[in-house]
C-alpha positions as CSV (number, residue, x, y, z in Angstrom):
1,M,31.2,-11.6,-7.1
2,T,31.4,-12.7,-10.7
3,R,31.3,-10.3,-13.7
4,N,27.8,-11.5,-14.5
5,N,26.6,-10.6,-11.0
6,K,28.2,-7.2,-11.3
7,Q,26.4,-6.7,-14.6
8,N,23.1,-7.8,-13.0
9,A,23.5,-5.5,-10.0
10,T,24.3,-2.6,-12.3
11,A,21.3,-3.3,-14.6
12,L,19.1,-3.5,-11.5
13,K,20.3,-0.1,-10.2
14,I,19.7,1.4,-13.6
15,R,16.2,-0.1,-13.9
16,T,15.2,0.9,-10.4
17,T,16.3,4.5,-10.8
18,A,14.9,4.8,-14.3
19,T,11.5,3.5,-13.0
20,E,11.4,6.2,-10.3
21,M,12.2,8.8,-12.9
22,F,9.6,7.6,-15.4
23,A,7.0,7.7,-12.6
24,E,8.1,11.3,-11.6
25,K,8.7,12.8,-15.0
26,G,7.1,10.5,-17.7
27,Y,8.8,9.2,-20.7
28,D,9.6,12.5,-22.4
29,G,10.7,14.1,-19.2
30,T,13.2,11.5,-18.3
31,I,16.6,12.5,-19.5
32,M,19.4,10.0,-19.8
33,D,22.1,12.4,-18.6
34,E,20.1,12.9,-15.4
35,L,19.7,9.1,-15.1
36,T,23.5,8.8,-15.1
37,V,23.7,11.2,-12.2
38,R,20.9,9.7,-10.1
39,S,21.9,6.1,-10.7
40,G,25.7,6.7,-10.4
41,V,26.1,4.6,-13.6
42,N,27.9,6.0,-16.6
43,K,26.0,6.5,-19.9
44,A,28.0,3.8,-21.7
45,S,26.9,1.2,-19.2
46,I,23.3,2.2,-19.4
47,Y,23.3,1.8,-23.2
48,Y,25.3,-1.4,-22.9
49,H,22.6,-3.0,-20.7
50,F,19.5,-1.4,-22.3
51,Q,20.5,-0.2,-25.8
52,D,18.3,2.9,-25.8
53,K,15.7,4.8,-23.9
54,S,12.8,3.1,-25.6
55,N,14.0,-0.4,-24.6
56,L,14.8,0.8,-21.1
57,Y,11.2,2.1,-20.7
58,E,9.9,-1.2,-22.0
59,Q,12.0,-3.2,-19.6
60,C,11.0,-1.0,-16.6
61,L,7.3,-1.1,-17.3
62,T,7.1,-4.7,-18.2
63,H,9.0,-5.7,-15.0
64,L,6.9,-3.3,-12.9
65,F,3.5,-4.4,-14.2
66,A,4.4,-8.1,-14.4
67,N,5.3,-8.1,-10.6
68,V,1.8,-6.8,-9.8
69,A,0.0,-9.1,-12.3
70,D,1.9,-12.1,-11.0
71,A,1.0,-11.3,-7.3
72,V,-2.7,-10.6,-8.1
73,I,-3.0,-13.8,-10.1
74,N,-1.2,-15.9,-7.5
75,A,-3.5,-14.5,-4.8
76,T,-6.6,-15.4,-6.6
77,E,-5.4,-18.9,-7.3
78,L,-4.6,-19.4,-3.6
79,A,-7.8,-17.8,-2.3
80,T,-9.4,-20.1,0.3
81,P,-13.1,-21.2,-0.2
82,G,-14.1,-18.7,2.4
83,T,-12.5,-15.8,0.5
84,P,-14.1,-14.8,-2.8
85,K,-11.5,-14.6,-5.6
86,L,-12.9,-11.2,-6.6
87,K,-12.1,-9.9,-3.1
88,A,-8.6,-11.4,-3.2
89,F,-8.1,-9.7,-6.6
90,V,-9.1,-6.3,-5.4
91,K,-7.3,-6.4,-2.1
92,T,-4.0,-7.7,-3.6
93,F,-4.0,-5.1,-6.4
94,A,-4.6,-2.4,-3.8
95,K,-1.8,-3.7,-1.6
96,L,0.7,-3.9,-4.5
97,A,-0.2,-0.6,-6.0
98,N,0.3,1.1,-2.7
99,A,3.6,-0.7,-2.0
100,T,4.8,0.1,-5.6
101,P,3.8,3.8,-6.2
102,A,5.6,3.9,-9.5
103,M,3.1,1.5,-11.0
104,P,-0.1,3.6,-10.6
105,A,1.9,6.8,-11.3
106,I,3.2,5.5,-14.6
107,L,-0.1,3.9,-15.6
108,M,-2.1,7.1,-15.0
109,R,0.5,9.0,-17.1
110,E,0.1,6.5,-19.9
111,I,-3.7,6.6,-19.7
112,A,-3.7,10.4,-19.8
113,S,-1.5,10.4,-22.9
114,G,-3.5,7.8,-24.7
115,G,-0.9,5.1,-24.1
116,H,1.4,6.9,-26.6
117,N,4.6,5.3,-25.3
118,M,3.0,2.2,-23.6
119,P,5.1,-0.9,-24.6
120,V,3.1,-3.8,-26.0
121,T,4.8,-6.1,-23.4
122,A,3.7,-3.9,-20.5
123,R,0.2,-3.7,-21.9
124,H,0.1,-7.4,-22.0
125,Q,0.6,-7.6,-18.3
126,M,-2.5,-5.4,-17.8
127,Q,-4.4,-7.7,-20.1
128,R,-3.4,-10.6,-17.9
129,L,-5.2,-8.9,-15.1
130,L,-8.3,-8.4,-17.2
131,S,-8.3,-12.0,-18.3
132,T,-8.0,-13.2,-14.7
133,L,-10.9,-11.0,-13.7
134,K,-13.0,-12.3,-16.5
135,F,-12.2,-15.8,-15.5
136,I,-13.2,-15.1,-11.9
137,L,-16.5,-13.5,-13.0
138,D,-17.3,-16.3,-15.5
139,T,-16.2,-19.4,-13.7
140,E,-14.4,-19.1,-10.4
141,D,-17.2,-17.3,-8.5
142,P,-20.3,-18.8,-10.0
143,N,-23.2,-17.0,-8.4
144,P,-26.8,-17.4,-9.8
145,N,-27.6,-14.0,-8.4
146,F,-24.8,-12.3,-10.3
147,E,-25.7,-10.4,-13.4
148,P,-23.6,-11.2,-16.5
149,I,-21.3,-8.3,-17.2
150,N,-18.4,-7.4,-19.5
151,A,-15.3,-7.7,-17.4
152,L,-13.9,-4.5,-18.7
153,T,-16.3,-2.5,-16.6
154,P,-15.3,-3.8,-13.2
155,H,-11.7,-3.9,-14.4
156,F,-11.8,-0.1,-15.0
157,M,-13.6,0.4,-11.7
158,I,-10.9,-1.6,-9.8
159,I,-7.7,-0.4,-11.5
160,G,-8.9,3.1,-12.2
161,S,-10.4,3.8,-8.8
162,L,-7.4,2.5,-6.9
163,C,-4.8,4.2,-9.1
164,F,-6.6,7.5,-8.9
165,Y,-7.0,7.2,-5.1
166,L,-3.3,6.6,-4.7
167,T,-1.9,9.1,-7.2
168,S,-4.2,11.9,-6.0
169,Q,-3.2,11.5,-2.3
170,P,-0.7,14.4,-2.4
171,M,-3.3,16.7,-3.9
172,R,-5.9,15.7,-1.3
173,D,-3.4,16.2,1.5
174,R,-3.3,19.9,0.7
175,I,-7.0,20.3,1.3
176,E,-7.4,22.0,4.7
177,S,-10.1,20.5,6.9
178,T,-10.7,20.0,10.6
179,E,-12.5,16.7,9.9
180,K,-11.3,13.5,8.4
181,I,-12.2,13.6,4.7
182,D,-10.6,10.5,3.1
183,P,-11.2,6.9,3.8
184,T,-8.1,4.9,4.6
185,L,-6.9,2.6,1.8
186,E,-8.4,-0.4,3.6
187,E,-11.7,1.4,3.9
188,F,-11.6,2.5,0.3
189,T,-10.8,-1.0,-0.9
190,Q,-13.6,-2.6,1.1
191,Q,-16.1,0.0,-0.1
192,L,-15.0,-0.7,-3.6
193,I,-15.5,-4.4,-3.1
194,D,-19.0,-3.8,-1.6
195,I,-20.0,-1.7,-4.5
196,L,-18.8,-4.2,-7.0
197,Q,-20.5,-7.1,-5.3
198,S,-23.8,-5.3,-4.9
199,G,-23.7,-4.0,-8.4
200,L,-23.3,-7.5,-9.8
201,I,-26.4,-8.8,-8.1
202,K,-29.4,-9.2,-10.4
203,K,-32.3,-6.8,-9.9
204,T,-36.0,-7.4,-10.6
205,K,-39.0,-5.2,-10.6
206,G,-39.6,-6.2,-7.0
207,G,-36.0,-5.4,-6.0
208,L,-33.0,-7.7,-5.4
209,T,-33.5,-11.4,-6.1
């Protein structure tokens, strides 16, 4: 293994551990001394690779959000004619958010704080998702029965609903009940798609067109 490979492996270990901590504790609650203990990397090496906490946060969030955005965009581009791109968008985001719990956790923290520490480069990745959704609604799924809509509304419905569903799971698990309360992620995702599609259909005085 070369020195560069060793550096890359160390940087990856730091970034992975830091991302977990940012998801658990937020930006202010993540302490560099604790990061050295959990990652097993000394502080000098952390600062060598990432300069400071702010840059480390930017690198973690940008990498995290870019992976999700890349996967969602790729899935919509590869969607077959029989699979609406809107459906591919929602299902892929749900799958990635569930498989990468740090992403919805960090995003919800940033939303709650007004995006106080949200790096511009990370925010750009979320804007890529919004731009893709707008493109789908405007051109990729042309449907004469669909009502024109500002893409921000369904964007909030998709991202917000799925992130809230995933991050609130531990709280819901503590609710005692003899009956099933929650839909599965697959059921929740499909219901969200159904609501979006039905909500986009034009309405007339006589009902649906």
